[in-house]
C-alpha positions as CSV (number, residue, x, y, z in Angstrom):
1,X,17.8,110.0,30.1
2,X,15.9,107.2,28.4
3,X,13.4,106.4,31.2
4,X,10.5,108.0,33.1
5,X,7.8,107.0,35.4
6,X,4.1,107.4,34.6
7,X,2.0,106.4,37.6
8,X,2.9,102.8,38.4
9,X,4.4,102.2,34.9
10,X,8.1,102.7,34.0
11,X,8.6,103.7,30.4
12,X,12.0,103.2,28.7
13,X,13.0,104.2,25.2
14,X,15.0,101.6,23.3
15,X,16.5,102.7,20.0
16,X,17.1,100.6,16.9
17,X,18.2,103.4,14.6
18,X,17.4,107.0,13.6
19,X,18.1,109.4,10.8
20,X,16.8,110.6,7.4
21,X,14.3,108.4,5.6
22,X,12.4,110.1,2.8
23,X,12.0,113.6,1.2
24,X,9.2,115.5,2.8
25,X,7.2,115.9,-0.5
26,X,7.3,112.1,-1.1
27,X,6.5,111.1,2.5
28,X,3.7,113.6,2.8
29,X,2.5,114.4,-0.7
30,X,-0.4,116.7,0.2
31,X,1.4,118.7,2.9
32,X,2.3,122.1,1.4
33,X,6.0,123.0,1.2
34,X,5.2,126.3,2.9
35,X,4.1,124.4,6.1
36,X,7.6,122.8,6.3
37,X,9.3,126.2,5.8
38,X,7.1,128.0,8.4
39,X,7.9,125.3,11.1
40,X,11.6,124.8,10.5
41,X,12.4,126.1,13.9
42,X,10.4,123.3,15.5
43,X,11.5,120.6,13.0
44,X,15.2,121.2,12.4
45,X,17.4,119.3,13.0
46,X,15.6,116.5,14.9
47,X,12.8,115.9,12.4
48,X,13.9,117.6,9.2
49,X,17.4,117.9,7.6
50,X,19.2,121.2,8.0
51,X,20.4,121.3,4.4
52,X,17.8,119.4,2.6
53,X,14.1,118.3,2.9
54,X,14.7,114.8,4.2
55,X,12.3,113.8,7.0
56,X,14.2,112.3,10.0
57,X,12.6,109.5,12.1
58,X,13.5,107.0,14.7
59,X,13.0,103.2,14.8
60,X,12.4,102.4,18.4
61,X,10.5,100.4,21.0
62,X,8.7,101.7,24.1
63,X,9.6,99.3,26.9
64,X,7.0,99.3,29.6
65,X,7.2,97.7,33.1
66,X,3.7,97.4,34.5
67,X,2.3,95.1,37.2
68,X,5.5,93.1,37.3
69,X,5.4,92.4,33.5
70,X,7.8,93.5,30.7
71,X,5.9,94.8,27.7
72,X,7.4,95.9,24.4
73,X,5.4,98.3,22.1
74,X,6.5,97.7,18.5
75,X,9.7,96.0,17.5
76,X,11.3,98.0,14.7
77,X,12.9,96.7,11.4
78,X,14.9,93.7,12.6
79,X,18.2,92.2,11.4
80,X,19.1,90.0,8.4
81,X,15.8,90.6,6.6
82,X,15.3,91.0,2.9
83,X,13.7,94.4,2.5
84,X,14.2,95.3,-1.2
85,X,11.9,98.4,-1.1
86,X,14.1,100.2,1.5
87,X,17.9,99.9,1.0
88,X,18.7,101.1,4.5
89,X,16.7,98.3,6.0
90,X,17.8,95.5,3.7
91,X,19.7,92.9,5.7
92,X,20.1,95.5,8.5
93,X,22.6,94.9,11.2
94,X,21.8,96.9,14.3
95,X,22.5,96.6,18.0
96,X,18.9,96.5,19.1
97,X,19.2,93.5,21.4
98,X,22.2,95.1,22.9
99,X,20.3,98.3,23.6
100,X,17.5,96.2,25.1
101,X,20.0,94.5,27.3
102,X,21.3,98.0,28.4
103,X,17.8,98.6,29.6
104,X,18.0,95.5,31.7
105,X,15.9,93.2,29.5
106,X,16.9,89.9,27.8
107,X,14.7,88.4,25.2
108,X,13.6,85.7,27.7
109,X,12.4,88.4,30.1
110,X,9.7,89.8,27.8
111,X,6.1,88.9,28.8
112,X,4.2,90.7,26.1
113,X,4.9,92.2,22.7
114,X,2.4,94.6,21.2
115,X,2.5,95.3,17.5
116,X,0.4,98.4,17.1
117,X,0.1,97.4,13.4
118,X,1.9,95.0,11.1
119,X,4.0,97.3,8.9
120,X,7.6,96.4,8.2
121,X,9.1,98.8,10.8
122,X,6.9,97.6,13.7
123,X,7.3,93.8,13.6
124,X,11.0,93.3,12.6
125,X,12.3,92.1,15.9
126,X,9.4,89.8,16.4
127,X,11.7,87.2,15.0
128,X,15.5,86.6,14.5
129,X,17.5,84.3,12.3
130,X,18.8,81.1,13.9
131,X,20.3,78.4,11.8
132,X,18.7,79.8,8.7
133,X,15.2,79.8,10.2
134,X,13.1,82.6,11.6
135,X,12.3,82.0,15.2
136,X,10.5,84.2,17.8
137,X,12.9,86.6,19.4
138,X,11.0,86.6,22.6
139,X,10.3,82.9,23.4
140,X,8.2,83.5,26.5
141,X,6.1,86.4,25.2
142,X,2.6,86.6,24.0
143,X,2.4,88.7,20.8
144,X,-0.7,90.9,20.6
145,X,-1.6,91.6,17.0
146,X,-4.7,93.4,15.6
147,X,-6.8,90.8,13.8
148,X,-7.8,93.2,11.0
149,X,-4.1,93.7,10.1
150,X,-3.3,90.0,10.4
151,X,-6.0,89.2,7.9
152,X,-5.2,92.2,5.6
153,X,-1.4,91.4,5.3
154,X,-1.8,87.6,5.2
155,X,-0.9,86.6,1.6
156,X,-3.2,83.7,1.9
157,X,-6.1,86.2,2.1
158,X,-4.8,89.0,0.0
159,X,-2.2,87.9,-2.6
160,X,-2.0,91.4,-4.1
161,X,-0.7,92.9,-0.9
162,X,2.6,90.9,-0.7
163,X,4.8,93.4,-2.5
164,X,5.9,97.0,-1.8
165,X,7.3,98.2,1.5
166,X,5.8,95.2,3.3
167,X,7.4,92.6,1.0
168,X,8.4,89.4,2.9
169,X,7.2,90.9,6.2
170,X,4.4,88.5,7.0
171,X,6.5,85.5,6.1
172,X,9.5,86.3,8.1
173,X,8.2,88.4,11.0
174,X,4.5,87.4,11.6
175,X,3.9,83.9,10.5
176,X,6.7,82.3,12.5
177,X,5.4,83.6,15.9
178,X,1.8,82.6,14.9
179,X,3.0,79.1,14.0
180,X,4.8,78.9,17.4
181,X,1.4,79.5,19.1
182,X,2.5,82.8,20.6
183,X,0.1,85.2,18.8
184,X,-3.1,86.5,20.3
185,X,-5.3,88.3,17.8
186,X,-7.6,90.9,19.2
187,X,-10.3,93.3,17.8
188,X,-12.6,96.0,19.2
189,X,-10.3,96.8,22.2
190,X,-8.2,94.8,24.6
191,X,-7.4,95.4,28.3
192,X,-3.8,94.5,29.1
193,X,-3.8,95.3,32.9
194,X,-5.1,97.9,35.3
195,X,-2.7,100.5,33.7
196,X,-2.8,99.7,30.0
197,X,-5.3,99.0,27.3
198,X,-5.3,98.7,23.5
199,X,-7.7,100.8,21.4
200,X,-8.5,100.6,17.7
201,X,-7.1,103.5,15.7
202,X,-7.7,102.4,12.1
203,X,-6.8,104.4,9.1
204,X,-3.1,104.1,8.7
205,X,-3.8,100.4,8.3
206,X,-7.1,98.5,8.8
207,X,-6.0,97.3,12.3
208,X,-3.8,100.2,13.5
209,X,-4.1,100.6,17.2
210,X,-2.7,102.7,20.1
211,X,-1.9,101.9,23.7
212,X,-3.5,104.0,26.3
213,X,-2.0,104.4,29.8
214,X,-4.0,105.6,32.8
215,X,-2.2,105.1,36.1
216,X,-2.2,107.1,39.4
217,X,-3.4,110.3,37.6
218,X,-0.9,110.0,34.7
219,X,-2.0,109.4,31.2
220,X,-0.2,108.6,28.0
221,X,-0.9,107.7,24.4
222,X,1.5,105.3,22.7
223,X,0.5,106.5,19.3
224,X,2.0,104.0,16.8
225,X,1.9,105.6,13.4
226,X,-0.8,108.1,14.2
227,X,2.0,110.7,13.6
228,X,5.3,110.5,11.7
229,X,6.3,114.2,12.1
230,X,5.5,116.9,14.6
231,X,4.1,118.9,11.7
232,X,1.0,116.7,11.8
233,X,0.2,118.1,15.2
234,X,-0.1,121.6,13.6
235,X,-1.6,120.1,10.4
236,X,-3.6,117.1,11.6
237,X,-5.5,116.6,8.3
238,X,-2.4,115.5,6.4
239,X,-1.4,111.9,6.1
240,X,1.8,110.0,5.2
241,X,1.9,108.3,1.8
242,X,1.5,104.9,3.7
243,X,-2.0,105.5,5.1
244,X,-4.4,102.9,3.6
245,X,-7.6,104.9,4.4
246,X,-6.8,108.6,4.3
247,X,-10.2,109.8,5.5
248,X,-10.3,107.5,8.5
249,X,-6.6,108.3,9.3
250,X,-7.4,112.0,9.5
251,X,-10.4,111.4,11.7
252,X,-8.5,109.0,14.0
253,X,-5.6,111.5,14.4
254,X,-7.9,114.3,15.3
255,X,-9.8,112.2,17.8
256,X,-6.8,110.9,19.7
257,X,-4.9,114.2,19.7
258,X,-8.0,115.8,21.1
259,X,-8.1,113.2,23.8
260,X,-4.4,113.8,24.6
261,X,-4.9,117.5,24.7
262,X,-8.0,117.2,27.0
263,X,-6.4,114.8,29.4
264,X,-2.9,116.2,29.4
265,X,-1.6,112.9,28.2
266,X,2.0,112.4,27.1
267,X,2.0,111.4,23.4
268,X,4.7,108.8,22.4
269,X,4.7,108.2,18.6
270,X,6.6,105.2,17.3
271,X,9.0,107.3,15.1
272,X,9.8,110.7,16.6
273,X,13.5,111.5,16.9
274,X,14.7,114.2,19.2
275,X,13.1,114.0,22.6
276,X,10.7,111.3,21.2
277,X,7.5,112.3,23.1
278,X,5.5,115.4,23.9
279,X,2.4,117.0,25.3
280,X,0.0,118.7,23.0
281,X,-2.6,121.5,23.4
282,X,-5.6,122.5,21.3
283,X,-5.1,125.5,19.1
284,X,-8.1,126.6,17.1
285,X,-9.1,123.7,14.8
286,X,-5.6,122.1,15.2
287,X,-3.1,121.5,17.9
288,X,0.3,122.8,19.1
289,X,3.3,121.4,21.0
290,X,3.1,122.2,24.7
291,X,6.1,120.4,26.1
292,X,8.7,117.9,25.0
293,X,9.4,114.9,27.2
294,X,12.6,114.8,29.1
295,X,14.1,111.9,27.1
296,X,17.6,112.5,25.9
297,X,17.6,113.7,22.2
298,X,18.7,111.6,19.4
């Protein structure tokens, strides 16, 4: 099962790819190895390799149908793109658009694309290659992007940020949709409709955000990169190596996990493999996994 209903909103999980990505010690340099060992029963095999210490993640989109509109939350890595920092993503060929079609959505059907932040693995399918040019994949959509990230990753503003894991990303996955007039930059918060709103969640990147759902008594937190592994639920003060502001990332994670625990909200991170989403509960000064969502594991 890849679909569930939360109030008046239908949520569908659309996969791009999943599998091992980085060794745990590299991905989370300050998370003690003992924590991984103590939680292997929770993490293996969906989130940690059985025979090694490779962290497993998913690249996926949360497809929302709300108030008659089709909304995509994050767009993965994308095909055909030069990604020299990550071999597995370099000139990737995936069946993402086929998986989206299996969910009943064509690119022309999409009304709104939400990039929770502008990292490489959240904006890739913003564009696709047509006749050697990058064009918006979703021609009828408005793309909501956090203004702080747009300014931070724009090489015109910050020439020193162009390399690393985000090399080429602004040029091939952000600028073309902006030039097409399809980007709406926001800051401070943004109401999407009666069920959905965007909230700032900075730390991982300057403009990182989350989508909050509140509909007919159901609540959900589309958490972007607030979390990369379930271990951060039990150990919320530990960041990934990709967090730009570690202090703020810790504070934001605690605040939003606390809200999810207090309101019984379903937490849907961008990158969890396995069941993909979960409910959390407070446990002392940290949190614990209460229930996994009924999505089919992958």
